[in-house]
FIBA-56047 format. One record per residue: chain; x, y, z of N, C-alpha, C in turn. Coordinates in Angstrom, 1 decimal. Layout:
REM FIBA-56047
REC  chain    n.c1    n.c2    n.c3   ca.c1   ca.c2   ca.c3    c.c1    c.c2    c.c3
REC      A       X       Y       Z       X       Y       Z       X       Y       Z
...
//
This chain:
REM FIBA-56047
REC  chain    n.c1    n.c2    n.c3   ca.c1   ca.c2   ca.c3    c.c1    c.c2    c.c3
REC      A    -3.3    -2.2   -19.8    -2.4    -1.5   -19.2    -2.3    -0.1   -20.3
REC      A    -2.5     1.2   -19.6    -2.3     2.3   -20.2    -0.9     2.9   -20.0
REC      A    -0.5     3.8   -21.0     0.7     4.6   -20.7     0.3     6.0   -20.9
REC      A     0.9     6.7   -19.6     0.7     8.1   -19.4     2.0     8.9   -19.3
REC      A     1.9    10.2   -19.5     3.2    11.0   -19.4     2.8    12.0   -18.4
REC      A     3.8    11.9   -17.4     4.0    12.8   -16.3     4.9    13.9   -16.3
REC      A     4.4    15.3   -16.4     5.0    16.4   -16.6     6.2    16.5   -15.3
REC      A     7.4    16.6   -15.5     8.3    16.6   -14.6     8.6    18.1   -14.3
REC      A     9.0    18.2   -13.0     9.3    19.6   -12.3    10.5    20.2   -13.0
REC      A    11.5    19.3   -13.4    12.8    19.8   -13.8    12.7    19.9   -15.4
REC      A    11.7    19.7   -16.0    11.3    19.6   -17.5    11.3    18.3   -18.1
REC      A    10.4    18.4   -19.2    10.4    17.0   -19.8     9.0    16.2   -19.0
REC      A     9.2    15.1   -19.6     8.0    14.1   -19.2     8.5    12.7   -18.7
REC      A     7.9    12.0   -17.8     8.3    10.6   -17.5     7.1     9.7   -18.0
REC      A     7.4     8.9   -18.9     6.2     7.8   -19.0     5.9     7.0   -17.9
REC      A     4.8     6.6   -17.9     4.5     5.5   -16.7     3.3     4.7   -17.3
REC      A     3.2     3.5   -16.8     2.4     2.3   -16.9     1.4     2.3   -15.9
REC      A     0.1     2.2   -16.4    -1.0     2.3   -15.4    -1.8     1.1   -15.4
REC      A    -2.1     0.2   -14.4    -2.8    -0.9   -14.7    -3.7    -1.1   -13.5
REC      A    -4.8    -1.7   -13.5    -6.0    -1.6   -12.6    -6.7    -2.9   -12.7
REC      A    -7.5    -3.1   -11.7    -8.7    -4.3   -11.6    -9.4    -4.0   -12.8
REC      A   -10.3    -5.2   -13.2   -11.2    -5.4   -14.3   -12.5    -4.8   -13.7
REC      A   -12.5    -3.6   -13.1   -13.7    -3.0   -13.1   -13.5    -1.4   -12.9
REC      A   -14.4    -0.8   -12.3   -14.4     0.7   -12.2   -14.5     1.3   -10.9
REC      A   -14.5     0.4   -10.0   -14.6     0.9    -8.5   -13.5     1.6    -8.0
REC      A   -13.7     2.6    -7.2   -12.4     3.4    -6.6   -11.5     2.3    -5.7
REC      A   -10.3     2.5    -6.1    -9.3     1.7    -5.4    -8.1     2.5    -4.9
REC      A    -7.5     1.9    -3.7    -6.1     2.6    -3.4    -5.2     2.4    -4.5
REC      A    -4.2     3.5    -4.3    -3.2     3.4    -5.5    -1.8     2.8    -5.1
REC      A    -1.2     2.2    -5.7     0.2     1.6    -5.5     1.2     2.2    -6.5
REC      A     2.4     2.8    -6.1     3.4     3.3    -6.7     4.5     2.2    -7.1
REC      A     5.0     1.8    -8.2     5.8     0.5    -8.5     7.0     1.3    -9.0
REC      A     8.2     1.1    -8.2     9.3     1.6    -8.8    10.3     0.2    -9.3
REC      A    10.4     0.2   -10.6    11.2    -0.6   -11.4    12.6    -0.9   -10.8
REC      A    13.2    -1.9   -11.2    14.5    -2.2   -11.2    15.5    -1.4   -12.1
REC      A    16.8    -1.8   -11.9    17.8    -0.9   -12.9    17.5    -1.4   -14.4
REC      A    16.8    -2.3   -14.6    16.8    -2.8   -16.1    15.5    -2.3   -16.8
REC      A    14.8    -1.6   -16.0    13.9    -0.7   -16.4    12.5    -1.3   -16.7
REC      A    11.6    -0.4   -17.4    10.2    -0.9   -17.7    10.2    -1.9   -18.9
REC      A     9.7    -3.1   -18.7     9.8    -3.9   -19.7     8.6    -5.0   -19.4
REC      A     8.3    -6.0   -20.2     7.2    -6.9   -19.7     7.3    -7.7   -18.5
REC      A     8.4    -8.0   -17.8     8.3    -8.4   -16.5     7.8    -7.5   -15.5
REC      A     8.0    -6.3   -15.7     7.5    -5.2   -14.9     5.9    -5.1   -15.0
REC      A     5.4    -5.1   -16.2     4.0    -5.2   -16.4     3.3    -6.4   -15.9
REC      A     3.9    -7.4   -15.9     3.4    -8.6   -15.3     3.3    -8.4   -13.8
REC      A     4.5    -8.1   -13.3     4.4    -7.7   -11.8     3.3    -7.0   -11.3
REC      A     3.1    -5.5   -12.1     2.3    -4.6   -11.7     0.8    -5.3   -12.1
REC      A     0.5    -6.0   -13.0    -0.8    -6.5   -13.3    -1.0    -7.6   -12.1
REC      A    -0.3    -8.2   -11.6    -0.5    -9.2   -10.6    -1.0    -8.3    -9.3
REC      A    -0.2    -7.3    -9.0    -0.6    -6.3    -7.9    -1.9    -5.7    -8.0
REC      A    -2.4    -5.3    -9.2    -3.4    -4.6    -9.7    -4.5    -5.7    -9.4
REC      A    -4.4    -6.8    -9.7    -5.5    -7.9    -9.6    -5.9    -8.2    -8.3
REC      A    -5.0    -7.8    -7.2    -5.2    -7.9    -5.8    -6.3    -6.7    -5.5
REC      A    -6.6    -6.0    -6.2    -7.5    -4.6    -6.0    -7.1    -3.3    -5.9
REC      A    -5.7    -3.0    -6.8    -5.1    -1.7    -6.7    -5.0    -1.2    -8.0
REC      A    -5.0     0.1    -7.9    -4.4     1.0    -9.3    -3.0     1.0    -9.0
REC      A    -2.1     0.5    -9.9    -0.7     0.5   -10.0    -0.3     1.2   -10.8
REC      A     0.8     2.2   -10.6     1.6     3.0   -11.5     2.9     2.8   -11.5
REC      A     3.6     2.5   -12.8     5.1     2.3   -12.5     5.8     3.1   -13.8
REC      A     6.4     4.2   -12.9     7.1     5.2   -14.0     8.2     4.9   -14.4
REC      A     8.7     5.7   -15.4    10.0     5.4   -16.0    11.0     6.3   -15.1
REC      A    11.7     5.6   -14.2    12.6     6.6   -13.2    13.7     7.0   -13.9
REC      A    14.0     6.4   -15.2    15.3     6.8   -15.9    14.9     7.7   -17.0
REC      A    13.8     8.7   -16.8    13.4     9.5   -18.0    14.2    10.4   -18.3
REC      A    15.3    10.9   -17.7    16.3    11.8   -17.9    17.2    11.3   -19.1
REC      A    17.3    10.0   -19.2    18.0     9.2   -20.0    17.4     8.6   -21.4
REC      A    16.1     8.7   -21.3    15.3     8.2   -22.6    14.1     7.8   -22.3
REC      A    13.5     7.5   -23.4    12.1     6.8   -23.2    12.1     5.2   -22.8
REC      A    10.8     4.8   -22.5    11.0     3.6   -22.2    11.6     2.6   -23.3
REC      A    10.9     3.0   -24.7    11.4     2.2   -25.7    12.8     2.1   -26.0
REC      A    13.7     3.3   -25.6    15.0     3.5   -25.9    15.8     3.0   -24.9
REC      A    15.3     2.6   -23.8    16.0     2.1   -22.7    15.8     0.7   -22.3
REC      A    14.8     0.2   -22.8    14.5    -1.2   -22.6    15.6    -2.2   -23.0
REC      A    15.9    -3.4   -22.4    16.8    -4.3   -22.8    16.2    -5.1   -24.2
REC      A    17.1    -5.4   -24.9    16.8    -6.1   -26.4    17.5    -7.5   -26.3
REC      A    18.3    -8.0   -25.3    18.8    -9.1   -25.5    18.3    -9.9   -24.3
REC      A    18.5   -11.2   -24.3    18.0   -12.2   -23.4    18.7   -12.2   -22.2
REC      A    18.3   -11.6   -21.2    19.0   -11.3   -19.9    19.0   -12.6   -19.0
REC      A    18.5   -13.8   -19.4    18.6   -15.1   -18.7    20.0   -15.7   -19.2
REC      A    20.5   -15.4   -20.2    21.7   -16.0   -20.7    22.9   -15.8   -20.2
REC      A    24.0   -16.5   -19.9    25.1   -16.4   -19.2    25.9   -15.0   -19.6
REC      A    26.1   -14.1   -18.7    26.8   -12.7   -19.0    26.1   -11.4   -19.4
REC      A    24.8   -11.8   -20.1    24.2   -10.6   -20.8    23.7    -9.7   -19.5
REC      A    23.2   -10.4   -18.6    22.5    -9.3   -17.4    23.6    -8.4   -17.0
REC      A    24.9    -9.1   -16.6    25.9    -8.4   -16.2    26.4    -7.3   -17.3
REC      A    26.4    -7.5   -18.5    27.1    -6.7   -19.5    26.1    -5.6   -19.8
REC      A    24.5    -6.0   -19.5    23.7    -5.0   -19.7    23.9    -3.7   -18.7
REC      A    24.1    -4.6   -17.3    24.0    -3.4   -16.3    25.4    -2.5   -16.3
REC      A    26.4    -2.6   -17.0    27.4    -1.8   -17.3    26.9    -0.4   -17.9
REC      A    26.0    -0.6   -18.6    25.3     0.5   -19.4    24.4     1.4   -18.5
REC      A    24.0     0.6   -17.3    22.9     1.2   -16.6    23.6     2.3   -15.4
REC      A    24.9     2.2   -15.2    25.5     2.9   -14.2    25.3     4.4   -14.4
REC      A    25.5     4.9   -15.6    25.3     6.3   -15.7    23.7     6.9   -15.3
REC      A    22.7     5.9   -15.8    21.4     6.2   -15.5    21.2     6.3   -13.8
REC      A    21.7     5.3   -13.1    21.8     5.3   -11.7    22.5     6.5   -11.1
REC      A    23.6     7.3   -11.8    24.3     8.4   -11.3    23.5     9.5   -11.5
REC      A    22.5     9.5   -12.2    21.7    10.8   -12.3    20.6    10.8   -11.4
REC      A    20.3     9.6   -10.7    19.3     9.6    -9.6    20.0    10.2    -8.4
REC      A    20.3    11.5    -8.2    20.9    12.0    -7.1    19.5    12.3    -5.9
REC      A    20.0    12.5    -4.9    19.0    13.0    -4.0    18.2    14.2    -4.3
REC      A    18.9    15.1    -5.0    18.3    16.4    -5.3    17.2    15.9    -6.4
REC      A    17.6    15.2    -7.4    16.7    14.6    -8.5    15.6    14.1    -7.8
REC      A    15.7    13.0    -7.0    14.6    12.3    -6.6    13.7    13.2    -5.6
REC      A    14.3    14.2    -5.0    13.5    15.1    -4.3    12.5    15.7    -5.1
REC      A    12.9    16.0    -6.5    12.0    16.6    -7.4    11.2    15.7    -8.0
REC      A    11.6    14.4    -8.4    10.7    13.3    -9.1     9.7    12.7    -8.2
REC      A     9.9    12.2    -7.2     9.1    11.7    -6.1     7.7    12.2    -5.7
REC      A     7.8    13.4    -5.5     6.5    14.2    -5.4     5.7    14.3    -6.7
REC      A     6.3    14.4    -7.8     5.6    14.3    -9.1     5.0    12.8    -9.2
REC      A     5.8    12.1    -9.0     5.1    10.6    -9.1     3.9    10.3    -8.3
REC      A     4.1    11.0    -7.1     2.8    10.5    -6.1     1.8    11.5    -6.5
REC      A     2.0    12.5    -7.0     0.7    13.4    -7.3     0.0    12.7    -8.6
REC      A     1.0    12.4    -9.5     0.4    11.7   -10.7    -0.4    10.4   -10.3
REC      A     0.1     9.6    -9.6    -0.8     8.4    -9.0    -1.9     8.9    -8.4
REC      A    -2.1     9.9    -7.6    -3.1    10.1    -6.8    -4.3    10.8    -7.8
REC      A    -3.7    11.4    -9.0    -4.7    12.0   -10.0    -5.1    11.1   -11.1
REC      A    -4.5     9.8   -11.1    -5.1     8.8   -11.9    -6.7     8.4   -11.5
REC      A    -7.7     8.5   -12.7    -9.0     8.1   -12.4    -9.0     6.9   -11.8
REC      A   -10.0     6.8   -10.7   -10.3     5.7   -10.1    -9.5     5.4    -8.7
REC      A    -8.4     6.3    -8.6    -7.4     6.1    -7.3    -8.2     6.6    -6.2
REC      A    -8.3     6.0    -5.0    -9.3     6.4    -3.9    -8.5     6.9    -2.9
REC      A    -8.4     8.3    -2.7    -7.9     8.6    -1.4    -6.3     9.1    -1.6
REC      A    -5.8     9.8    -0.4    -4.4    10.1    -0.5    -3.5     9.1    -0.1
REC      A    -4.1     8.1     0.9    -3.0     7.2     1.4    -3.0     6.1     0.3
REC      A    -1.6     5.8     0.0    -1.1     5.0    -0.9     0.2     4.0    -0.6
REC      A     0.4     3.1    -1.2     1.5     2.1    -0.9     2.5     2.2    -2.0
REC      A     3.7     1.8    -1.8     4.9     2.0    -2.6     5.5     0.8    -2.5
REC      A     6.1     0.2    -3.7     6.8    -1.1    -3.8     8.1    -0.7    -4.8
REC      A     9.2    -1.2    -4.5    10.3    -1.0    -5.2    11.5    -2.3    -5.3
REC      A    12.1    -2.4    -6.3    12.9    -3.7    -6.7    14.5    -2.9    -6.9
REC      A    15.5    -3.6    -6.4    16.8    -3.2    -6.7    16.9    -1.7    -6.5
REC      A    17.2    -0.9    -7.2    17.3     0.5    -7.0    16.1     1.1    -6.7
REC      A    15.0     0.5    -7.2    13.5     0.9    -6.8    13.2     0.9    -5.4
REC      A    14.0     0.1    -4.8    13.8    -0.1    -3.3    14.2     1.2    -2.5
REC      A    15.1     1.8    -3.0    15.8     3.2    -2.4    14.8     4.2    -2.8
REC      A    14.1     4.3    -4.0    13.1     5.1    -4.5    11.9     5.1    -3.3
REC      A    11.7     3.8    -3.2    10.2     3.5    -2.3    10.6     3.9    -1.1
REC      A    11.8     3.7    -0.1    12.0     4.4     1.2    12.1     5.9     1.1
REC      A    12.5     6.5     0.2    12.7     7.9     0.1    11.3     8.5    -0.1
REC      A    10.5     7.9    -1.0     9.2     8.3    -1.2     8.4     8.5     0.2
REC      A     8.6     7.5     1.1     7.9     7.3     2.3     8.5     8.5     3.3
REC      A     9.8     8.8     3.1    10.5     9.9     3.9    10.0    11.2     3.5
REC      A     9.4    11.4     2.3     9.0    12.7     1.9     7.5    13.0     2.2
REC      A     6.7    12.0     2.3     5.3    11.9     2.1     4.7    11.0     3.2
REC      A     4.2    11.9     4.2     3.5    10.9     5.4     2.2    10.1     4.8
REC      A     1.6    10.4     3.9     0.7     9.6     3.3     0.9     8.4     2.6
REC      A     2.1     8.1     2.3     2.8     6.8     2.1     2.6     6.0     3.2
REC      A     1.6     4.9     3.1     1.4     4.2     4.6     1.7     2.6     4.2
REC      A     2.5     2.4     3.3     3.1     0.9     3.0     4.4     1.2     2.2
REC      A     5.4     0.3     2.6     6.6     0.5     1.6     7.1    -1.2     1.6
REC      A     7.1    -1.6     0.3     7.6    -2.8     0.2     9.1    -2.7    -0.7
REC      A    10.0    -3.4    -0.1    11.5    -3.0    -0.9    12.1    -4.5    -1.0
REC      A    12.4    -4.8    -2.0    12.9    -6.2    -2.2    14.3    -6.1    -3.1
REC      A    15.3    -6.9    -2.7    16.5    -6.9    -3.3    17.3    -5.5    -3.4
REC      A    16.9    -4.6    -2.8    17.3    -3.4    -2.8    18.9    -3.3    -2.1
REC      A    19.5    -2.4    -2.9    20.7    -1.9    -2.3    21.2    -0.5    -2.0
REC      A    21.9    -0.3    -1.0    22.4     1.1    -0.7    21.4     1.7     0.3
REC      A    20.5     0.8     1.1    19.4     1.4     1.7    20.0     2.0     3.1
REC      A    21.1     1.6     3.6    21.5     1.9     4.8    23.1     2.0     4.9
REC      A    23.7     2.9     4.1    25.0     3.2     4.0    25.4     4.0     5.2
REC      A    26.9     4.2     5.0    27.3     5.2     6.0    27.5     6.5     5.6
REC      A    26.9     6.9     4.4    26.9     8.2     3.9    25.9     9.1     4.4
REC      A    26.2    10.4     4.4    25.2    11.4     5.0    23.9    11.3     4.5
REC      A    23.7    10.8     3.1    22.4    10.9     2.6    21.9     9.6     2.1
REC      A    22.3     8.7     3.0    21.7     7.5     2.9    20.2     7.3     3.2
REC      A    19.5     6.7     2.4    18.0     6.7     2.4    17.5     6.5     3.9
REC      A    18.2     5.4     4.9    17.6     5.0     6.0    17.9     6.3     7.1
REC      A    18.5     7.4     6.7    18.7     8.6     7.7    17.3     9.4     7.8
REC      A    16.5     9.2     6.8    15.2    10.1     6.7    14.0     9.4     7.3
REC      A    14.3     8.0     7.8    13.2     7.4     8.5    12.3     7.9     9.5
REC      A    12.9     8.9    10.1    12.0     9.6    11.2    10.9    10.3    10.6
REC      A    11.1    10.6     9.6     9.9    11.5     8.8     8.8    10.5     8.2
REC      A     9.1     9.3     8.1     8.1     8.3     7.5     7.0     7.9     8.5
REC      A     6.0     7.6     7.9     4.9     7.1     8.7     4.3     5.6     8.2
REC      A     5.0     4.9     7.3     4.6     4.0     6.7     5.0     2.6     7.4
REC      A     4.4     1.6     7.2     4.8     0.3     7.5     5.8    -0.2     6.4
REC      A     6.8    -0.9     7.1     7.8    -1.4     5.8     7.8    -3.0     6.0
REC      A     8.1    -3.6     4.7     8.4    -4.9     4.6     9.6    -5.0     3.4
REC      A    10.7    -5.5     4.1    12.1    -5.3     3.1    12.6    -6.7     3.1
REC      A    12.8    -7.4     2.0    13.2    -8.6     1.9    14.5    -8.6     1.0
REC      A    15.6    -8.7     1.7    16.8    -8.5     1.0    17.4    -9.8     0.5
REC      A    18.2    -9.5    -0.5    18.9   -10.7    -1.2    20.1   -11.3    -0.2
REC      A    20.3   -12.6    -0.4    21.3   -13.1     0.4    22.5   -12.9    -0.1
REC      A    23.8   -12.6     0.8    24.9   -12.2     0.2    25.0   -11.2    -0.7
REC      A    24.3   -10.2    -0.5    24.2    -8.9    -1.6    25.3    -8.1    -1.0
REC      A    26.1    -7.6    -1.7    27.5    -6.9    -1.4    26.7    -5.5    -1.5
REC      A    25.7    -4.9    -2.0    25.2    -3.6    -1.7    24.2    -3.8    -0.6
REC      A    24.2    -4.7     0.1    23.1    -4.6     1.5    23.6    -5.8     2.3
REC      A    24.9    -5.5     2.6    25.7    -6.7     3.6    24.9    -6.8     4.9
REC      A    25.5    -7.6     5.8    24.6    -7.8     7.0    24.7    -6.7     8.0
REC      A    25.9    -5.8     7.9    26.0    -4.7     8.7    24.8    -3.6     8.3
REC      A    24.7    -3.6     7.0    23.9    -2.6     6.6    22.2    -3.0     6.9
REC      A    22.0    -4.3     6.8    20.7    -4.8     7.1    20.5    -4.5     8.7
REC      A    21.4    -4.7     9.7    21.3    -4.4    10.9    21.2    -2.9    11.2
REC      A    21.9    -2.2    10.4    21.8    -0.7    10.6    20.4    -0.2    10.2
REC      A    19.8    -0.6     9.1    18.6    -0.6     8.7    17.5    -0.7     9.7
REC      A    17.5    -2.0    10.4    16.8    -2.4    11.3    16.8    -1.4    12.5
REC      A    17.9    -1.0    12.9    18.1    -0.1    14.0    17.5     1.3    13.6
REC      A    17.5     1.7    12.4    17.0     3.0    12.1    15.4     2.8    12.1
REC      A    14.8     1.9    11.6    13.5     1.3    11.8    12.9     1.5    13.0
REC      A    13.6     1.0    13.8    13.1     0.8    15.3    13.2     2.0    15.9
REC      A    14.3     2.9    15.9    14.4     4.1    16.5    13.5     5.2    16.0
REC      A    12.8     5.1    14.7    11.8     5.8    14.3    10.5     5.3    14.6
REC      A    10.3     4.1    15.4     8.9     3.6    15.8     8.4     3.0    14.6
REC      A     8.9     2.5    13.8     7.8     2.0    12.6     7.7     0.6    12.6
REC      A     6.6     0.3    12.3     6.5    -1.1    12.3     7.0    -1.6    10.7
REC      A     7.9    -2.8    10.9     8.6    -3.2     9.9     8.9    -4.7    10.0
REC      A     9.2    -5.4     8.8    10.0    -6.7     8.7    11.1    -6.2     7.7
REC      A    12.2    -6.8     8.3    13.5    -6.4     7.6    14.4    -7.7     7.5
REC      A    14.3    -8.4     6.4    14.7   -10.1     6.6    15.5   -10.1     5.4
REC      A    16.4   -11.0     5.7    17.1   -11.7     4.6    16.5   -13.0     3.8
REC      A    16.2   -13.0     2.6    15.7   -14.2     2.1    16.8   -15.2     1.8
REC      A    16.8   -16.3     2.4    17.9   -17.2     2.4    18.1   -17.8     1.0
REC      A    19.2   -17.7     0.6    19.4   -18.2    -0.7    19.1   -17.6    -1.9
REC      A    18.5   -16.5    -1.6    17.9   -15.5    -2.9    19.0   -14.7    -3.4
REC      A    19.2   -14.6    -4.6    20.3   -13.8    -5.2    19.8   -12.3    -5.5
REC      A    20.5   -11.3    -5.4    20.2    -9.7    -5.7    19.4    -9.9    -7.3
REC      A    18.1    -9.5    -7.3    17.4    -9.4    -8.5    16.5   -10.8    -8.4
REC      A    16.2   -11.5    -7.3    15.6   -12.5    -7.3    14.0   -12.5    -7.9
REC      A    13.3   -11.2    -7.9    12.0   -11.5    -8.3    11.9   -11.4   -10.0
REC      A    13.0   -11.2   -10.7    12.9   -10.7   -12.1    13.2   -12.0   -12.9
REC      A    12.1   -12.5   -13.4    11.8   -13.9   -14.0    12.4   -13.9   -15.5
REC      A    12.9   -12.7   -15.9    13.3   -12.5   -17.3    14.9   -12.4   -17.3
REC      A    15.5   -12.7   -15.9    17.0   -12.5   -15.8    17.5   -14.0   -15.3
REC      A    18.9   -14.1   -15.2    19.4   -15.2   -14.9    19.5   -15.5   -13.2
REC      A    18.9   -14.3   -12.6    19.2   -14.6   -11.0    17.7   -15.1   -10.3
REC      A    16.7   -15.2   -11.2    15.2   -15.4   -10.7    15.3   -16.7    -9.8
REC      A    14.4   -16.5    -8.5    14.2   -17.4    -7.7    12.7   -17.5    -7.4
REC      A    12.2   -18.4    -7.8    10.6   -18.6    -7.9    10.1   -18.7    -6.5
REC      A    10.8   -19.3    -5.6    10.3   -19.4    -4.2    10.5   -18.2    -3.6
REC      A    11.6   -17.5    -3.7    11.7   -16.2    -3.1    10.7   -15.0    -3.6
REC      A    10.6   -15.3    -4.6     9.4   -14.3    -5.5     8.0   -14.5    -4.9
REC      A     7.7   -15.8    -4.9     6.2   -15.9    -4.3     6.2   -15.5    -2.6
REC      A     7.4   -15.7    -2.2     7.3   -15.3    -0.6     7.2   -13.6    -0.8
REC      A     7.7   -12.8    -1.5     7.6   -11.4    -1.9     6.3   -11.2    -2.0
REC      A     5.7   -11.8    -3.1     4.2   -11.4    -3.3     3.3   -11.8    -2.2
REC      A     3.4   -12.9    -1.4     2.5   -13.0    -0.3     2.8   -11.8     0.8
REC      A     4.1   -11.5     1.0     4.5   -10.6     2.1     3.9    -9.1     1.5
REC      A     4.0    -8.8     0.3     3.6    -7.6    -0.1     2.1    -7.3    -0.2
REC      A     1.4    -8.6    -0.4    -0.2    -8.5    -0.5    -0.5    -8.3     0.9
REC      A     0.0    -9.1     1.8    -0.5    -8.9     3.2    -0.2    -7.5     3.8
REC      A     0.9    -6.9     3.4     1.2    -5.5     3.6     0.1    -4.5     3.3
REC      A    -0.1    -4.6     1.7    -0.9    -3.7     1.2    -2.4    -3.8     1.9
REC      A    -2.8    -5.2     2.0    -4.1    -5.3     2.6    -4.4    -4.9     4.1
REC      A    -3.3    -4.9     4.8    -3.3    -4.3     6.1    -3.5    -2.7     6.2
REC      A    -2.5    -2.2     5.4    -2.5    -0.7     5.6    -3.5     0.2     4.6
REC      A    -3.9    -0.5     3.5    -4.9     0.0     2.7    -6.1    -0.6     3.0
REC      A    -6.4    -1.3     3.9    -7.7    -1.7     4.4    -8.5    -2.3     3.3
REC      A    -7.9    -3.4     2.7    -8.9    -4.2     1.7    -9.2    -5.5     2.6
REC      A   -10.3    -6.1     2.2   -10.4    -7.5     2.5    -9.6    -8.5     2.0
//
């Protein structure tokens, strides 16, 4: 895994991790948006697993306005009772900085950087995101018609009643979507899941928009107390199928 620095339109740089298969063949690109706990070993593991399917994967530090990867990474064991919840309290200001205006500046820069990574083949790319990263993934597809696949897992706030909710831009998207929601998620309740499904259908998009029964918010993150192995493996299988369909890998 390599670390690159992406010059950002609003100033400064965003670090990003890049991983690829163990060969030099041209490969499709996949943009990986982290969860609210930031870039850390678990994100590296997940990105490498996707890369091993045959993709060049780039995971940017979406919190670049708040600090470097090293400065923001968790230092305590998030699997211990209460630690995950305590850490998240400090994350809220970082989430607040990811305004619609900030993302409309950042997302094209991330996509351009991914396409410029040596070995990335073509403009068509996939995007996958987790927790708050699912919102970034949806918005990326709404901004760029060459995003052909979107995976979003245990995302929150994807289809609120707000005027700037991510689902309101889906008419501009051209991607196929696979969305695996957490069960009993207050940030993505049954009404929001239904609202998102209706928006996907109205936009004429191919999509799976499903709740993973029994899986808590954050279920893919094995370094936290809410990890669910069965739901995680389901997500990997559905994501792999999506990327293979849309980016035309055998």
